N, C-alpha and C positions, 0 to 999 in steps of 0.2 A: 146658321143659328148663332145668336149672340151668347157667348160664354163668359162675358165679363168686360171690364174696361180695357181699353187699349193701353199699351205700355206708355205711350206719350201722355195720355190722360192721367195715369198714375204718377208720372213724374211731375206734372203740373200741379198736382194736389199738394206737393211739398212747399209751394210758393205761398207767401202771405198775401192773398188776394185782397183782403180787407185793407191792408196797407197800400196796395197798388191803387185801389179805388180812391183812397184818401189823397194820394199823390196826384191822380188824374183830376180829381175835383179841385185841388189846390191850383193847378195850372190850367184848368179849363180845357182839358184835352178832348173831351167828348162833346163840347159845345157845338151845336149845329151839325153833328156827325149823323148821317143816316145809315151808312153801311160801313163795315169794318171798324169797330170800336177800337180803342187803344189796347184793350185786353186781347182782342182778336189779332191786332197787329203784332203785339208782343208774342203771342202764341205762334203766329206764322214765322216770325224771325227766329224764334227758339227752335221750331221744327226744322228750319233751314240749317241752323247751326248744328243741331244734333245729327242730322242726316246728310251733312256735307253737300247741300245744294249749292250750285255755282252761279245761278242767275235767277232773276224774277220769273222768267219763263220756266225754269227748272222747278221752282217752288210751285207754280201754278199747275204744271203738268202732274207733278208728284201727288199733290193734294187732290186733284181731280180724279185720279185713279181710285181714290178711296172715298168717293162722294157719299156713299152710304154710311160712312163712319165719321163724317165731319162734325155732326152735331155732338157726338160723344167725345170728340176731341176739343170741343169748345167753340166751334164755328157755327154761326147761324145760317150761313149760306156759302157757296163756293167763293174762293178767294181769286180775284182777278188781278193780273199783274199790273194793270194800269191803276187800279184802286190802291194796291199796295205801294206802288211807286209814288203816288200822290201823298199817301199817308207818311211815307218815309221822308218826303221832302218838306211837308208842311207841319207835321206834329211837333210840338215843343220838345226839344231834346232833353230838357230838364226833368221831364217825367221819368225817363229811363235812367238818367244819371242819379236821381234821388232814389229810385227803386234799386239800382245797382248797389248803392251805398248800404241800403238796408240788407240786401242779400250778402254783401261782403261782411257786415257785422255779424250776421247769423252764422256764416261759414267760419269766421275766425273763432267764435265761441266753441265750435265743435272741435277745433284743433288747438285750443288754448293749452291743453296739457300734453301735447305732443313733444317728445324729446328731440333736441337738436343733435343728439349724439355726444354732447359735452355738458359739463356742469355749468350751465348758464341759464339764468332765469329771465334775463332781459329779452325784450322783443327785438328781433334782428331783422332789419330790412335790407334788401338789395336794390340799388337804384341804377337803372341803365336805360338806354334808348335803342330803338331800331328804326331804320329807314325803310319805308314801304314804297317801292317803285310803282308808278302809275303811268297810264298812257296819256301823253301830253295833249292829244287831240280830243280825248274824252274828258280830261280834267285840266283845262287850260288855266284854272285858278291856282293850281298846285305848283307854283314856280319852284324850281330846284336848280337845274342846270340847263344849258342851252338845248340839248337834244332830248331831254326827258323831264317828267314831272315826278314829284314824290311828296309824301308827308312823313313826319317823324312821330313815333309813338314813344312817349316817356312813361316809364312804368316803375312804380315802387312796389316791390314784392315782399310780402311777409313770408319769411323762410319757414315758419311753422305752417305747413300745409301748402306752401307755394301759392298763396292767395294774393292777387293784386289788390292793394289798398288804395292806390292812386294811379290814374291813367289820364294822360293829357295828350291829345293829338294836335300837333302844330304843323306849320309849313316845314319843308325839308331843310330850310336854311337856318332854322333856329338852333343855336349852339346848346349843347347838353347842359352847360353850367346854369342856364336860365331856369332849368327845372327846379333848382334849389329855392328860387324865389316863390314858387307856387306851393311849396310844402308847408304844412303846419307842424313844426317839430314836436315830437313826443318826448317828454322828459324821461330820461332813463333808457331810451331806446338806442340801439346801435345801428348806424347807417353805413353800409358797405358800398363803396362806389369806386370807379376807376379814376385814372388821373385826369380825365376830361373835366372832372368836377372840382379840381383844385383851384379854389379862389379864397384867399385868406379872409376877406370881408364876409363872404357867405358862410364859410366854416366857423367864423367867429359867432355868427348868429346861431348856429347849431349849438355851440358851446354855451352861450348865454341862456339858451332855453333848457339846459340841463341834459342835453343829448350827447351821445358819443359818435364819433365818425372814424371810419377806417378807409384809407385810400393809399394810393401809390404816389411817389414823388415824380414830378416831371423831370425830364433830362436836363432842363435848363434851370432847375431850382437852385437859387444861390444860397447854398448852405455849406458849412465846413465843420470838420471835426475839431472841437476845442481840446478835449483830452479824453483818454480812456481810463476807466477805473481798473484797479487790479482785480484779476479773477483767475480761477484755476484753468491753466492752459489745456488740460485734458478735457475739461467741460466745454471750453470754447471750441476745440476741434470736433467734438461730438455734437455741437450745436445746442447744448443744453443750457449754456450760460454765457452771457456777454453783456458788458455795460460800457456805454459811451455817452459823451456829452457833445451835442452839436449846436451850432449857432446859425441864425439866419435873420438878418435885418434887425439886430438888437434883441432878438428873442433867443433864449437859451433853453434847449430841450435836453432832458436827461432820458436816455434810451436804455432800457434794460430788456434783454432777450433771455427769457427763462425757459423752462421745460414746456410751458404751455403757450408760448408766443412772445409778444412784445408788450412792454409797458412804457408809456411815454408820460413824462411829468415836466411841466414847465418850471422855470426858475421862479421862486417866490417873489423876487424883486422885479420881475419883468412886467412892463405895462401892457404888453400885448398878450393878453390871457385868452387866446383862442383855442388852446388845447388843454384839456383836463387830464387827470390821471386816467390812463386808458389801459385796460387789460384785455388782450385779445386771446382769450383762452381757447377759442375755437380755431385759431390759426396755428395749430401744432406743426412744428418744423420736423420734417422727416430726417 
């Protein structure tokens, strides 16, 4: 006896399906489609993600065991793995990319007031990448190294809610620093990244857009200490206060480590203005 909607159907109700329909119409996703519309394809892949399905056959078998409930889950007829495979291969990927951006914007609004644990109102992003190993015989196009294949996923994560705001999948050989060329810098935002993204020209672009960046120096960075400012030695020993000036390639940086982190300010006479006044209040030194 039917006692109500399935849990999956209730989850799908939260999605903006009118927006999805407009995106599908814009890209002609359902043109000439007789079975498995774009909405059904999305539901099938969402079901696979939520239930940890590992293959197309796994999706087909799991859904077929609930054949009586498929209509209430949003499927007009049973899902065949061959039909799903064809849809995944031929449907325009921009449909799901545009819809994902709509969902990301909706999720970010829900977490906009979430505290980072520090007195910081700026949007803070973490930029990094991960390499996903693939089988070379199954994915011969994913060149990486001689014995294996791989792709690399570059992700920009909004630390309020840990929501990805940008994802790019490239071949495994693409260096991390090229991800900076794909970003649209947000004025006032703080970008946290590791030393793989140290490229002065690209960091200068972040500066000119009004954004801030936090990174670590490479071991071969050509910089030297120009002088140190006078400070209380007891505070220096406890890590509460320190002031130094460093130079690199004609650029002079004034570095101040206070109780809440580090502040870096460029020399006002320097032509290479790629670093703005930066306060890392969330990098509290233990």
